C-alpha positions as CSV (number, residue, x, y, z in Angstrom):
1,M,-7.6,20.5,13.2
2,K,-6.1,23.6,10.7
3,K,-4.9,22.6,7.6
4,A,-5.9,19.4,5.3
5,A,-4.8,18.6,1.8
6,L,-7.2,17.0,-0.3
7,L,-5.0,14.8,-2.9
8,H,-7.5,13.9,-6.4
9,H,-6.8,11.6,-9.1
10,P,-5.6,13.6,-12.0
11,K,-7.3,11.0,-14.7
12,L,-10.6,11.3,-12.6
13,P,-11.9,14.9,-13.7
14,E,-14.8,14.2,-11.2
15,T,-12.2,13.8,-8.2
16,L,-11.6,17.6,-8.8
17,D,-14.3,18.9,-9.0
18,L,-15.6,16.9,-5.9
19,A,-12.5,18.1,-4.0
20,G,-13.2,22.0,-4.9
21,E,-16.7,21.1,-3.1
22,M,-14.9,19.5,-0.1
23,A,-12.4,22.3,0.0
24,H,-15.3,25.1,0.1
25,H,-16.9,22.8,2.9
26,L,-13.8,22.7,5.0
27,E,-13.4,26.5,4.4
28,E,-16.7,27.1,6.2
29,R,-15.5,24.9,9.2
30,G,-12.5,27.1,9.8
31,V,-9.8,24.6,8.0
32,S,-7.5,25.7,5.4
33,P,-7.7,23.6,2.5
34,W,-5.0,22.6,0.0
35,L,-5.9,20.8,-3.7
36,C,-3.2,18.5,-5.5
37,S,-2.9,15.6,-8.1
38,A,-2.1,12.5,-5.8
39,W,0.2,11.6,-8.9
40,D,2.5,15.2,-8.0
41,E,4.3,13.2,-5.6
42,D,7.1,15.6,-5.0
43,E,4.9,18.4,-4.9
44,V,2.7,16.7,-1.9
45,A,6.2,15.6,-0.4
46,R,7.4,18.9,-0.1
47,C,4.0,20.2,1.6
48,V,3.2,17.1,3.6
49,G,4.8,18.2,6.8
50,D,2.3,21.1,6.9
51,F,-1.0,19.2,7.2
52,D,-3.6,18.1,10.1
53,L,-5.0,15.3,7.8
54,L,-4.5,14.2,4.0
55,I,-7.8,13.2,2.2
56,T,-7.7,11.3,-0.8
57,L,-10.3,11.0,-3.7
58,G,-9.5,8.2,-5.9
59,G,-9.4,4.6,-5.7
60,D,-6.8,2.1,-3.0
61,G,-4.3,3.5,-5.4
62,T,-4.3,7.0,-4.8
63,I,-4.4,6.0,-0.8
64,L,-1.3,4.2,-1.8
65,R,0.7,7.3,-2.8
66,A,-0.3,9.2,-0.1
67,A,0.6,6.4,2.6
68,R,3.9,6.4,0.6
69,I,4.2,10.1,1.0
70,A,3.3,10.5,4.1
71,A,5.8,7.7,5.8
72,G,7.8,9.4,8.4
73,H,5.3,12.3,8.9
74,S,2.7,10.6,10.5
75,V,-0.1,12.5,9.1
76,P,-3.1,11.0,9.0
77,I,-5.0,9.9,6.2
78,L,-8.6,9.9,5.3
79,G,-10.1,7.9,1.9
80,L,-12.8,8.8,0.0
81,N,-13.5,6.1,-2.6
82,M,-14.1,6.9,-5.7
83,G,-12.4,3.7,-7.4
84,R,-13.1,0.0,-8.0
85,V,-12.9,-1.6,-4.9
86,G,-12.2,0.8,-2.1
87,F,-10.6,-1.6,0.8
88,L,-9.0,1.0,2.3
89,A,-11.6,4.1,2.2
90,E,-13.6,5.1,5.0
91,M,-15.9,7.6,3.3
92,E,-18.4,7.4,0.2
93,I,-19.3,9.6,-2.2
94,G,-23.0,9.6,-0.5
95,D,-21.7,10.5,2.8
96,W,-18.6,12.4,2.9
97,R,-20.6,15.6,4.5
98,E,-21.6,13.4,7.3
99,K,-18.5,11.4,8.1
100,L,-16.2,14.6,7.4
101,Q,-18.4,16.6,9.9
102,R,-17.8,13.4,12.6
103,V,-13.8,13.9,11.8
104,L,-13.5,17.7,12.2
105,A,-15.6,16.9,16.2
106,G,-12.7,14.4,16.9
107,E,-14.9,11.4,16.5
108,Y,-12.9,9.0,15.3
109,W,-10.1,6.7,16.2
110,L,-6.4,6.1,14.2
111,E,-5.4,3.1,12.9
112,E,-1.8,1.9,12.3
113,R,-0.8,0.0,9.5
114,V,2.7,-1.6,9.1
115,M,4.2,-0.6,6.0
116,L,7.4,-2.5,4.4
117,H,10.9,-1.1,3.7
118,A,12.8,-2.5,0.4
119,E,16.2,-1.8,-0.5
120,L,17.8,-2.8,-4.0
121,W,21.6,-3.7,-4.4
122,R,23.7,-4.1,-6.9
123,G,27.3,-5.7,-6.6
124,G,27.5,-4.1,-3.3
125,N,26.2,-0.9,-4.3
126,A,22.8,0.6,-2.9
127,L,20.8,1.3,-5.7
128,G,17.7,2.5,-3.6
129,D,14.9,2.3,-1.1
130,F,11.3,2.2,-1.1
131,E,8.4,2.2,1.4
132,A,4.9,0.5,0.6
133,L,2.1,0.1,1.9
134,N,0.8,-3.3,0.0
135,D,3.8,-5.4,-1.3
136,V,6.9,-5.6,-2.9
137,V,7.0,-7.9,-6.0
138,I,10.1,-9.2,-7.9
139,G,9.5,-11.2,-10.9
140,R,9.9,-11.1,-14.5
141,A,9.3,-8.9,-17.2
142,S,8.1,-8.9,-20.8
143,F,9.2,-12.7,-21.4
144,A,6.9,-15.6,-20.3
145,R,9.9,-17.2,-19.0
146,V,10.4,-17.9,-15.3
147,V,12.9,-16.0,-12.9
148,R,15.3,-17.8,-10.5
149,L,15.2,-16.2,-7.0
150,A,17.4,-17.3,-4.2
151,T,15.3,-16.3,-0.7
152,Y,16.5,-16.0,2.3
153,I,15.2,-15.3,5.7
154,D,17.1,-13.4,8.4
155,G,20.4,-14.1,6.4
156,S,19.7,-17.8,6.3
157,Y,18.7,-19.7,3.2
158,L,14.9,-20.8,2.5
159,T,14.6,-21.9,-1.1
160,T,14.8,-20.8,-4.6
161,Y,11.8,-19.9,-5.9
162,V,11.6,-20.6,-10.0
163,A,8.5,-18.7,-10.8
164,D,7.1,-15.9,-12.5
165,G,7.5,-14.1,-9.3
166,L,7.9,-13.8,-5.5
167,I,5.6,-11.2,-3.7
168,V,6.1,-10.0,-0.2
169,A,2.9,-8.6,1.4
170,S,2.0,-6.7,4.3
171,P,-0.9,-7.7,6.0
172,T,-2.8,-4.8,4.1
173,G,-1.1,-6.4,0.8
174,S,-2.5,-9.7,1.8
175,T,-5.9,-8.7,0.5
176,A,-4.2,-7.4,-2.8
177,Y,-2.4,-9.0,-5.5
178,A,-1.3,-11.9,-2.8
179,L,-5.1,-12.5,-2.3
180,S,-5.3,-13.0,-6.3
181,V,-2.7,-15.8,-6.2
182,G,-4.4,-17.6,-3.2
183,G,-2.6,-16.3,-0.4
184,P,-4.2,-16.0,3.4
185,I,-6.5,-12.9,4.4
186,L,-3.3,-11.2,7.3
187,P,-5.5,-9.0,9.9
188,A,-4.7,-5.5,9.4
189,E,-3.2,-5.1,12.7
190,L,-0.6,-7.7,12.4
191,R,2.9,-6.7,11.6
192,N,3.7,-9.9,9.8
193,I,5.1,-10.2,6.6
194,L,3.6,-12.6,4.0
195,L,6.1,-14.2,1.5
196,I,3.9,-16.2,-1.4
197,P,5.1,-16.9,-5.0
198,V,3.6,-16.3,-8.6
199,A,3.1,-19.4,-10.8
200,S,5.7,-21.4,-9.2
201,Y,7.2,-24.3,-11.0
202,L,9.0,-27.4,-9.4
203,S,9.5,-25.5,-6.1
204,L,7.8,-24.1,-3.3
205,D,4.1,-23.1,-3.9
206,R,2.6,-22.3,-0.6
207,A,2.7,-18.9,0.9
208,I,4.6,-18.3,4.3
209,V,3.4,-16.0,7.0
210,L,7.1,-14.8,8.8
211,S,7.2,-14.0,12.2
212,E,6.8,-10.7,13.5
213,G,10.4,-8.8,12.4
214,A,11.6,-11.3,10.0
215,K,13.6,-10.0,7.1
216,V,13.5,-11.2,3.6
217,E,16.6,-11.1,1.5
218,I,16.0,-12.1,-2.3
219,E,18.8,-12.6,-5.3
220,V,18.0,-12.7,-8.9
221,S,19.1,-15.1,-11.4
222,T,17.8,-14.5,-14.7
223,D,19.3,-14.3,-18.0
224,H,16.4,-12.1,-19.3
225,R,14.2,-9.2,-17.7
226,A,13.2,-9.1,-14.3
227,I,11.5,-6.5,-12.7
228,L,11.0,-4.7,-9.0
229,T,7.5,-3.6,-8.3
230,V,6.5,-1.4,-5.6
231,D,2.7,-1.1,-4.6
232,G,2.3,-1.9,-7.9
233,Q,3.1,1.8,-8.9
234,I,6.5,2.0,-8.9
235,H,8.3,-0.3,-11.5
236,V,12.7,-0.9,-11.7
237,E,14.2,-2.8,-14.1
238,L,16.5,-5.7,-12.8
239,E,19.6,-7.5,-13.4
240,D,21.0,-10.5,-13.0
241,A,22.8,-11.0,-9.5
242,D,20.4,-8.2,-8.1
243,R,19.4,-8.5,-4.0
244,V,16.5,-6.9,-2.9
245,A,16.1,-6.8,1.2
246,V,12.7,-6.3,2.6
247,G,11.7,-5.8,5.9
248,V,8.5,-4.1,8.1
249,S,9.2,-0.2,7.9
250,P,10.0,2.2,10.9
251,H,7.4,4.0,9.5
252,T,3.6,3.4,9.8
253,C,0.3,4.0,8.0
254,R,-2.4,6.1,10.0
255,F,-6.1,5.7,9.0
256,V,-8.7,7.8,10.1
257,R,-11.6,5.6,11.2
258,L,-15.2,6.2,12.1
259,Q,-16.5,2.9,12.2
260,D,-16.0,0.2,15.1
261,R,-12.8,-1.9,15.2
262,A,-14.4,-4.9,13.3
263,Y,-15.1,-3.2,10.5
264,F,-11.8,-4.7,8.6
265,Y,-13.9,-7.9,8.6
266,R,-17.4,-6.3,7.4
267,T,-15.4,-4.7,4.6
268,L,-13.7,-7.8,3.6
269,M,-17.4,-9.6,3.0
270,K,-18.5,-6.3,1.3
271,R,-15.7,-6.1,-1.2
272,L,-15.2,-9.8,-2.0
273,C,-19.2,-10.2,-2.6
274,L,-19.1,-12.7,-0.2
275,P,-22.8,-14.2,1.8
276,S,-23.7,-12.1,4.9
277,Y,-24.9,-14.2,7.9
278,E,-26.5,-11.1,9.0
């Protein structure tokens, strides 16, 4: 390993302090460090292809930003949890030296997780496309009124959701917003898409796990503001008759893992404060 990027959270000053400490640790071991705010996405994107590793310091949100930036470059991500939950992180403040040394020694494995690719269309014109690690959400904006979302799977009509919104989630995203509205938890290694409405009214209110490779298309029908949200961090205002297409991205997110491959379930129990049977 020759170069590593350290991405800190700009609103958590302690992450910058620790990034400096980690940079010194890396330099002593022959690795060239590069520090930057994880929110400076343009600057990180400009340089990301030069790195052998992205180290994030913050919460899961910082990792989500890094995942979107790294999409298409196959640069692995090593997360240090300095946030509230830390579903995706591999290190904690108290063990980063030991774990980072193991990574530098090559004692790790790479976990690949699918990402989502979303396209926004208006009147036959493509307005933008987005990568997401967690989810793509189409829903109402500021008014407490439902939106109507005609939903198609692989070109065939499924139903029209009358709801606050509709979540299209990856397996990684099944433990995020989708979980909070009663969705199932999908193992991280799956390549399926989860479809789940938010506060549906007189329409299908159950989650659907789509087959691998399925593509979802959603047409918005509303007389007030609606919004497209990507990973809870990118927000785009929608108009009546806009269409959003979501499928599995050709890119994956690669995570550096030091735990055994059953870590996902232990992390799940720990983060959700469920009783352990060990």
